[in-house]
Structures are given as structure tokens and as C-alpha cells.
N, CA, C and O atoms as a GROMACS GRO file, in nm:
protein
  276
    1MET      N    1  -0.196   0.016  -0.075
    1MET     CA    2  -0.240  -0.115  -0.182
    1MET      C    3  -0.401  -0.160  -0.186
    1MET      O    4  -0.475  -0.180  -0.090
    2GLN      N    5  -0.426  -0.169  -0.310
    2GLN     CA    6  -0.527  -0.278  -0.278
    2GLN      C    7  -0.536  -0.451  -0.354
    2GLN      O    8  -0.455  -0.516  -0.421
    3SER      N    9  -0.630  -0.471  -0.320
    3SER     CA   10  -0.592  -0.640  -0.363
    3SER      C   11  -0.724  -0.737  -0.342
    3SER      O   12  -0.772  -0.764  -0.231
    4LYS      N   13  -0.771  -0.781  -0.461
    4LYS     CA   14  -0.890  -0.839  -0.501
    4LYS      C   15  -0.876  -0.966  -0.570
    4LYS      O   16  -0.801  -0.978  -0.667
    5THR      N   17  -0.959  -1.083  -0.514
    5THR     CA   18  -0.950  -1.224  -0.577
    5THR      C   19  -1.108  -1.207  -0.614
    5THR      O   20  -1.203  -1.154  -0.556
    6PHE      N   21  -1.095  -1.262  -0.708
    6PHE     CA   22  -1.232  -1.325  -0.801
    6PHE      C   23  -1.235  -1.434  -0.872
    6PHE      O   24  -1.133  -1.503  -0.871
    7THR      N   25  -1.350  -1.479  -0.951
    7THR     CA   26  -1.356  -1.550  -1.040
    7THR      C   27  -1.383  -1.520  -1.163
    7THR      O   28  -1.458  -1.423  -1.179
    8VAL      N   29  -1.343  -1.576  -1.260
    8VAL     CA   30  -1.342  -1.521  -1.400
    8VAL      C   31  -1.395  -1.664  -1.496
    8VAL      O   32  -1.320  -1.743  -1.552
    9PRO      N   33  -1.532  -1.666  -1.495
    9PRO     CA   34  -1.592  -1.850  -1.575
    9PRO      C   35  -1.501  -1.820  -1.667
    9PRO      O   36  -1.404  -1.894  -1.648
   10ASN      N   37  -1.479  -1.732  -1.782
   10ASN     CA   38  -1.437  -1.789  -1.930
   10ASN      C   39  -1.286  -1.803  -1.918
   10ASN      O   40  -1.224  -1.796  -2.024
   11ILE      N   41  -1.225  -1.819  -1.819
   11ILE     CA   42  -1.102  -1.876  -1.772
   11ILE      C   43  -1.118  -2.070  -1.811
   11ILE      O   44  -1.194  -2.149  -1.756
   12GLY      N   45  -1.034  -2.094  -1.904
   12GLY     CA   46  -1.017  -2.238  -1.994
   12GLY      C   47  -0.917  -2.287  -2.003
   12GLY      O   48  -0.904  -2.409  -2.000
   13CYS      N   49  -0.804  -2.194  -2.019
   13CYS     CA   50  -0.622  -2.248  -2.024
   13CYS      C   51  -0.539  -2.137  -2.011
   13CYS      O   52  -0.568  -2.019  -2.031
   14ASP      N   53  -0.440  -2.183  -1.979
   14ASP     CA   54  -0.322  -2.090  -1.957
   14ASP      C   55  -0.319  -1.967  -2.048
   14ASP      O   56  -0.292  -1.858  -1.999
   15GLY      N   57  -0.344  -1.979  -2.173
   15GLY     CA   58  -0.374  -1.890  -2.284
   15GLY      C   59  -0.449  -1.739  -2.239
   15GLY      O   60  -0.420  -1.620  -2.251
   16CYS      N   61  -0.556  -1.814  -2.183
   16CYS     CA   62  -0.671  -1.710  -2.122
   16CYS      C   63  -0.564  -1.658  -1.980
   16CYS      O   64  -0.548  -1.537  -1.984
   17VAL      N   65  -0.502  -1.716  -1.875
   17VAL     CA   66  -0.449  -1.686  -1.784
   17VAL      C   67  -0.340  -1.548  -1.791
   17VAL      O   68  -0.307  -1.458  -1.713
   18ARG      N   69  -0.301  -1.594  -1.943
   18ARG     CA   70  -0.150  -1.508  -1.997
   18ARG      C   71  -0.280  -1.420  -2.045
   18ARG      O   72  -0.298  -1.356  -1.941
   19THR      N   73  -0.349  -1.388  -2.105
   19THR     CA   74  -0.426  -1.268  -2.176
   19THR      C   75  -0.455  -1.185  -2.052
   19THR      O   76  -0.391  -1.081  -2.040
   20ILE      N   77  -0.534  -1.214  -1.968
   20ILE     CA   78  -0.547  -1.152  -1.839
   20ILE      C   79  -0.452  -1.086  -1.816
   20ILE      O   80  -0.467  -0.965  -1.832
   21LYS      N   81  -0.327  -1.133  -1.772
   21LYS     CA   82  -0.217  -1.076  -1.706
   21LYS      C   83  -0.195  -0.981  -1.773
   21LYS      O   84  -0.238  -0.873  -1.733
   22ASN      N   85  -0.114  -0.986  -1.911
   22ASN     CA   86  -0.104  -0.912  -2.005
   22ASN      C   87  -0.204  -0.784  -2.005
   22ASN      O   88  -0.166  -0.668  -1.987
   23GLU      N   89  -0.310  -0.814  -2.024
   23GLU     CA   90  -0.388  -0.643  -2.024
   23GLU      C   91  -0.406  -0.599  -1.891
   23GLU      O   92  -0.413  -0.478  -1.872
   24LEU      N   93  -0.413  -0.664  -1.811
   24LEU     CA   94  -0.417  -0.610  -1.675
   24LEU      C   95  -0.275  -0.537  -1.636
   24LEU      O   96  -0.286  -0.422  -1.594
   25SER      N   97  -0.161  -0.584  -1.644
   25SER     CA   98  -0.042  -0.532  -1.638
   25SER      C   99  -0.014  -0.383  -1.718
   25SER      O  100   0.060  -0.290  -1.686
   26GLU      N  101  -0.093  -0.398  -1.818
   26GLU     CA  102  -0.052  -0.223  -1.918
   26GLU      C  103  -0.173  -0.118  -1.807
   26GLU      O  104  -0.174   0.006  -1.806
   27LEU      N  105  -0.246  -0.190  -1.740
   27LEU     CA  106  -0.265  -0.046  -1.652
   27LEU      C  107  -0.213   0.016  -1.573
   27LEU      O  108  -0.189  -0.057  -1.476
   28GLU      N  109  -0.166   0.157  -1.552
   28GLU     CA  110  -0.080   0.168  -1.462
   28GLU      C  111  -0.120   0.187  -1.329
   28GLU      O  112  -0.213   0.266  -1.315
   29GLY      N  113  -0.063   0.123  -1.205
   29GLY     CA  114  -0.102   0.112  -1.070
   29GLY      C  115  -0.080  -0.033  -1.034
   29GLY      O  116  -0.039  -0.086  -0.931
   30VAL      N  117  -0.138  -0.100  -1.196
   30VAL     CA  118  -0.149  -0.234  -1.135
   30VAL      C  119  -0.002  -0.340  -1.088
   30VAL      O  120   0.096  -0.369  -1.155
   31GLN      N  121  -0.034  -0.373  -0.970
   31GLN     CA  122   0.110  -0.417  -0.960
   31GLN      C  123   0.146  -0.552  -0.985
   31GLN      O  124   0.245  -0.584  -1.050
   32THR      N  125   0.056  -0.641  -0.928
   32THR     CA  126   0.068  -0.819  -0.942
   32THR      C  127  -0.095  -0.865  -0.989
   32THR      O  128  -0.195  -0.811  -0.941
   33VAL      N  129  -0.098  -0.985  -1.101
   33VAL     CA  130  -0.183  -1.043  -1.149
   33VAL      C  131  -0.151  -1.184  -1.160
   33VAL      O  132  -0.073  -1.228  -1.244
   34ASP      N  133  -0.211  -1.252  -1.078
   34ASP     CA  134  -0.209  -1.394  -1.064
   34ASP      C  135  -0.316  -1.466  -1.099
   34ASP      O  136  -0.415  -1.410  -1.052
   35GLY      N  137  -0.355  -1.588  -1.175
   35GLY     CA  138  -0.427  -1.637  -1.211
   35GLY      C  139  -0.409  -1.813  -1.235
   35GLY      O  140  -0.304  -1.861  -1.278
   36ALA      N  141  -0.525  -1.892  -1.201
   36ALA     CA  142  -0.502  -2.019  -1.210
   36ALA      C  143  -0.646  -2.071  -1.302
   36ALA      O  144  -0.755  -2.013  -1.296
   37VAL      N  145  -0.613  -2.202  -1.393
   37VAL     CA  146  -0.692  -2.238  -1.477
   37VAL      C  147  -0.803  -2.328  -1.442
   37VAL      O  148  -0.907  -2.362  -1.496
   38ASP      N  149  -0.731  -2.358  -1.311
   38ASP     CA  150  -0.821  -2.539  -1.268
   38ASP      C  151  -0.924  -2.460  -1.178
   38ASP      O  152  -1.032  -2.519  -1.183
   39THR      N  153  -0.927  -2.375  -1.116
   39THR     CA  154  -0.972  -2.266  -1.019
   39THR      C  155  -1.066  -2.132  -1.086
   39THR      O  156  -1.180  -2.099  -1.053
   40LYS      N  157  -0.997  -2.084  -1.169
   40LYS     CA  158  -1.084  -1.974  -1.212
   40LYS      C  159  -1.059  -1.866  -1.154
   40LYS      O  160  -1.122  -1.777  -1.210
   41VAL      N  161  -1.011  -1.834  -1.088
   41VAL     CA  162  -0.958  -1.676  -0.966
   41VAL      C  163  -0.836  -1.648  -1.023
   41VAL      O  164  -0.744  -1.716  -1.070
   42VAL      N  165  -0.862  -1.518  -1.006
   42VAL     CA  166  -0.756  -1.428  -1.037
   42VAL      C  167  -0.760  -1.346  -0.937
   42VAL      O  168  -0.870  -1.315  -0.890
   43THR      N  169  -0.617  -1.284  -0.872
   43THR     CA  170  -0.577  -1.211  -0.799
   43THR      C  171  -0.493  -1.072  -0.852
   43THR      O  172  -0.400  -1.079  -0.932
   44VAL      N  173  -0.529  -0.976  -0.809
   44VAL     CA  174  -0.494  -0.892  -0.847
   44VAL      C  175  -0.461  -0.777  -0.713
   44VAL      O  176  -0.515  -0.765  -0.603
   45GLU      N  177  -0.357  -0.709  -0.774
   45GLU     CA  178  -0.310  -0.629  -0.641
   45GLU      C  179  -0.266  -0.473  -0.742
   45GLU      O  180  -0.196  -0.476  -0.843
   46TRP      N  181  -0.335  -0.335  -0.678
   46TRP     CA  182  -0.265  -0.240  -0.770
   46TRP      C  183  -0.302  -0.128  -0.651
   46TRP      O  184  -0.370  -0.154  -0.551
   47ALA      N  185  -0.245  -0.004  -0.681
   47ALA     CA  186  -0.270   0.126  -0.632
   47ALA      C  187  -0.287   0.247  -0.727
   47ALA      O  188  -0.271   0.248  -0.849
   48ALA      N  189  -0.326   0.355  -0.638
   48ALA     CA  190  -0.354   0.447  -0.750
   48ALA      C  191  -0.250   0.515  -0.848
   48ALA      O  192  -0.172   0.586  -0.785
   49PRO      N  193  -0.228   0.515  -0.978
   49PRO     CA  194  -0.396   0.548  -1.017
   49PRO      C  195  -0.526   0.454  -1.082
   49PRO      O  196  -0.639   0.489  -1.116
   50ALA      N  197  -0.466   0.334  -1.082
   50ALA     CA  198  -0.536   0.191  -1.130
   50ALA      C  199  -0.647   0.228  -1.021
   50ALA      O  200  -0.626   0.298  -0.923
   51THR      N  201  -0.788   0.161  -1.059
   51THR     CA  202  -0.912   0.175  -0.976
   51THR      C  203  -0.970   0.017  -0.980
   51THR      O  204  -0.926  -0.058  -1.066
   52TRP      N  205  -1.064  -0.028  -0.890
   52TRP     CA  206  -1.122  -0.118  -0.961
   52TRP      C  207  -1.219  -0.173  -1.067
   52TRP      O  208  -1.234  -0.285  -1.114
   53ASP      N  209  -1.283  -0.048  -1.090
   53ASP     CA  210  -1.339   0.000  -1.188
   53ASP      C  211  -1.285  -0.027  -1.324
   53ASP      O  212  -1.339  -0.092  -1.414
   54GLN      N  213  -1.175   0.031  -1.326
   54GLN     CA  214  -1.109   0.077  -1.445
   54GLN      C  215  -1.047  -0.092  -1.429
   54GLN      O  216  -1.013  -0.121  -1.544
   55ILE      N  217  -1.026  -0.185  -1.360
   55ILE     CA  218  -0.968  -0.342  -1.356
   55ILE      C  219  -1.097  -0.444  -1.436
   55ILE      O  220  -1.087  -0.538  -1.514
   56VAL      N  221  -1.200  -0.386  -1.384
   56VAL     CA  222  -1.328  -0.429  -1.438
   56VAL      C  223  -1.325  -0.410  -1.614
   56VAL      O  224  -1.313  -0.483  -1.712
   57GLU      N  225  -1.339  -0.290  -1.588
   57GLU     CA  226  -1.376  -0.235  -1.762
   57GLU      C  227  -1.270  -0.324  -1.868
   57GLU      O  228  -1.300  -0.365  -1.980
   58ALA      N  229  -1.131  -0.341  -1.795
   58ALA     CA  230  -1.049  -0.391  -1.897
   58ALA      C  231  -1.077  -0.527  -1.914
   58ALA      O  232  -1.037  -0.563  -2.025
   59LEU      N  233  -1.128  -0.613  -1.852
   59LEU     CA  234  -1.161  -0.716  -1.834
   59LEU      C  235  -1.284  -0.790  -1.899
   59LEU      O  236  -1.300  -0.908  -1.931
   60LYS      N  237  -1.368  -0.674  -1.907
   60LYS     CA  238  -1.525  -0.702  -1.977
   60LYS      C  239  -1.453  -0.648  -2.125
   60LYS      O  240  -1.506  -0.710  -2.217
   61GLU      N  241  -1.368  -0.569  -2.165
   61GLU     CA  242  -1.332  -0.553  -2.295
   61GLU      C  243  -1.246  -0.669  -2.366
   61GLU      O  244  -1.231  -0.665  -2.488
   62ILE      N  245  -1.200  -0.754  -2.302
   62ILE     CA  246  -1.145  -0.894  -2.346
   62ILE      C  247  -1.237  -0.975  -2.295
   62ILE      O  248  -1.174  -1.072  -2.254
   63GLU      N  249  -1.350  -0.989  -2.275
   63GLU     CA  250  -1.437  -1.104  -2.277
   63GLU      C  251  -1.354  -1.169  -2.133
   63GLU      O  252  -1.309  -1.283  -2.131
   64TYR      N  253  -1.346  -1.092  -2.040
   64TYR     CA  254  -1.321  -1.191  -1.917
   64TYR      C  255  -1.326  -1.131  -1.822
   64TYR      O  256  -1.235  -1.095  -1.748
   65ALA      N  257  -1.491  -1.107  -1.813
   65ALA     CA  258  -1.534  -1.023  -1.699
   65ALA      C  259  -1.563  -1.099  -1.563
   65ALA      O  260  -1.622  -1.206  -1.571
   66PRO      N  261  -1.528  -1.052  -1.442
   66PRO     CA  262  -1.539  -1.124  -1.317
   66PRO      C  263  -1.710  -1.136  -1.312
   66PRO      O  264  -1.802  -1.068  -1.356
   67ALA      N  265  -1.694  -1.295  -1.212
   67ALA     CA  266  -1.849  -1.311  -1.176
   67ALA      C  267  -1.878  -1.196  -1.090
   67ALA      O  268  -1.803  -1.119  -1.030
   68GLU      N  269  -2.053  -1.208  -1.103
   68GLU     CA  270  -2.100  -1.118  -0.999
   68GLU      C  271  -2.089  -1.190  -0.883
   68GLU      O  272  -2.080  -1.312  -0.886
   69ALA      N  273  -2.088  -1.110  -0.748
   69ALA     CA  274  -2.080  -1.124  -0.613
   69ALA      C  275  -2.214  -1.157  -0.571
   69ALA      O  276  -2.239  -1.175  -0.452
   0.00000   0.00000   0.00000
């Protein structure tokens, strides 16, 4: 299993976090999604067949792209 913690600058409310959780949870292989409004930080754990690229693309589609490192 892989895990990544990243910042999503567009997070502004609990609804934003809920949208991210709902969208990423639909990807096969995504195990957990946690987010915090106050820090704008999201942590995702996943296993195959999900990939980091798929997760990023899903976030971009809903306009919650991760901040570039």
C-alpha cells in the first residue's frame, strides 16, 4: 500500500473535503482519504490498481488539484 500527504489550496470548507473523499473513494484501490479544512492537507492511501497519476487526474477533474511540490 502507498500513502501520500499533500496540500490542496482550493479547500475552503467541510464540503470541499467531503467532495474530495467521495470522488477519490470511487477509484478502485483507494483505501482511505482524510482531509482537514484548517490545514488544507489531504492524505490518501491506495493500492493497485489505483495509481498516484489517477488520483491526481481525479482531483484535477473536480478542481481540487494538489499543490505542486
